[in-house]
C-alpha positions as CSV (number, residue, x, y, z in Angstrom):
1,X,-15.7,-2.5,-9.2
2,X,-12.4,-0.8,-9.9
3,X,-10.7,0.7,-6.9
4,X,-7.2,2.1,-6.4
5,X,-5.5,2.7,-3.0
6,X,-2.4,4.9,-3.1
7,X,-0.6,4.7,0.2
8,X,2.4,6.9,1.1
9,X,4.7,7.5,4.0
10,X,7.0,10.4,3.5
11,X,7.9,11.7,7.0
12,X,9.8,9.2,9.1
13,X,11.5,10.0,12.5
14,X,14.8,11.6,11.5
15,X,14.3,11.8,7.8
16,X,11.8,12.6,5.0
17,X,11.3,11.2,1.6
18,X,10.8,14.3,-0.6
19,X,9.7,12.5,-3.7
20,X,6.8,10.6,-2.3
21,X,4.1,13.2,-2.8
22,X,5.2,13.5,-6.5
23,X,5.1,9.7,-6.8
24,X,1.5,9.7,-5.7
25,X,0.4,12.5,-8.0
26,X,2.0,10.7,-11.0
27,X,0.5,7.4,-10.1
28,X,-2.9,8.9,-9.8
29,X,-2.6,10.5,-13.3
30,X,-1.4,7.2,-14.7
31,X,-4.4,5.4,-13.3
32,X,-6.8,7.9,-14.7
33,X,-5.1,7.5,-18.1
34,X,-5.6,3.8,-17.7
35,X,-9.4,4.2,-17.2
36,X,-9.8,4.5,-13.4
37,X,-12.4,7.1,-12.4
38,X,-10.8,9.8,-10.2
39,X,-13.5,9.0,-7.6
40,X,-12.2,5.4,-7.5
41,X,-8.7,6.5,-6.5
42,X,-8.2,6.9,-2.7
43,X,-5.0,8.3,-1.2
44,X,-3.7,7.7,2.3
45,X,-0.7,9.6,3.7
46,X,1.4,9.7,6.9
47,X,-1.7,9.6,9.1
48,X,-2.0,6.0,8.1
49,X,1.7,5.3,8.5
50,X,1.8,3.3,11.8
51,X,1.8,-0.5,11.7
52,X,-1.6,-0.5,13.3
53,X,-3.0,2.0,10.8
54,X,-1.6,0.1,7.8
55,X,-3.1,-3.1,9.1
56,X,-6.4,-1.4,9.5
57,X,-6.2,0.1,6.0
58,X,-5.5,-3.3,4.4
59,X,-8.5,-4.7,6.4
60,X,-10.6,-1.9,4.9
61,X,-9.5,-2.8,1.4
62,X,-10.3,-6.4,2.1
63,X,-13.8,-5.5,3.4
64,X,-14.4,-3.2,0.3
65,X,-14.0,-6.3,-1.9
66,X,-15.9,-8.7,0.2
67,X,-18.7,-10.2,-2.0
68,X,-17.3,-8.6,-5.2
69,X,-17.1,-11.1,-8.0
70,X,-15.2,-9.0,-10.5
71,X,-13.1,-5.8,-10.7
72,X,-9.6,-4.5,-10.2
73,X,-8.0,-3.8,-6.9
74,X,-4.9,-1.6,-7.4
75,X,-2.6,-0.9,-4.4
76,X,0.4,1.3,-4.5
77,X,2.8,2.0,-1.7
78,X,5.5,4.7,-1.7
79,X,7.8,4.9,1.3
80,X,10.6,3.0,2.9
81,X,11.0,-0.7,3.0
82,X,12.9,-3.1,5.3
83,X,14.9,-5.8,3.6
84,X,16.4,-8.9,5.2
85,X,18.5,-11.8,4.0
86,X,15.3,-13.8,4.5
87,X,12.8,-12.1,2.1
88,X,9.9,-13.3,4.3
89,X,11.2,-11.0,7.1
90,X,11.2,-7.9,4.9
91,X,8.3,-5.5,4.5
92,X,7.0,-2.0,4.4
93,X,8.5,0.2,7.1
94,X,5.9,2.0,9.1
95,X,6.5,5.3,10.9
96,X,6.8,3.5,14.1
97,X,9.1,0.8,12.7
98,X,12.6,0.1,13.9
99,X,15.3,-0.2,11.2
100,X,17.1,-2.9,13.3
101,X,13.9,-5.0,14.1
102,X,12.3,-6.6,11.0
103,X,9.3,-7.7,13.2
104,X,8.2,-4.0,13.3
105,X,7.6,-4.0,9.5
106,X,4.4,-4.8,7.7
107,X,5.5,-8.0,6.0
108,X,5.3,-8.1,2.2
109,X,3.4,-11.4,2.8
110,X,0.7,-9.6,4.7
111,X,-0.6,-8.1,1.4
112,X,-1.5,-11.7,0.2
113,X,-3.6,-12.2,3.4
114,X,-5.6,-9.1,2.9
115,X,-6.0,-8.6,-0.9
116,X,-9.0,-10.1,-2.8
117,X,-7.0,-12.7,-4.8
118,X,-9.7,-14.8,-6.4
119,X,-11.1,-15.5,-9.9
120,X,-12.7,-12.4,-11.4
121,X,-10.8,-9.9,-9.4
122,X,-7.6,-8.5,-10.8
123,X,-5.1,-7.4,-8.1
124,X,-2.1,-5.2,-8.8
125,X,0.3,-4.3,-6.0
126,X,3.2,-1.9,-6.6
127,X,5.7,-1.4,-3.8
128,X,7.9,1.6,-4.3
129,X,10.1,1.1,-1.3
């Protein structure tokens, strides 16, 4: 099973990231060029941009790979990030995140908890934030 999940957040309160839709289009083309079927590439936009929705989306990805012994899970995120002096406190900035409160980010370490990291399943995560 080969699945790609392209996640984007382009409209944050107070600002928009104009290049994000273009990033998703180019990444989709690159994946098709690398052999992914277009039907295996799923895109998720601002409607999945809250912390709760991102958590749910990662849970769905995890469920899709439950019981799968081989394949490739590709996850791409385009949007804002939140960095800290302590890298474990940084993460993906959701629409409802607060720039001054790192606990409102989806921690980068959360991806390790959800993704199907095990023998036989190749996992690629690209964070463009």
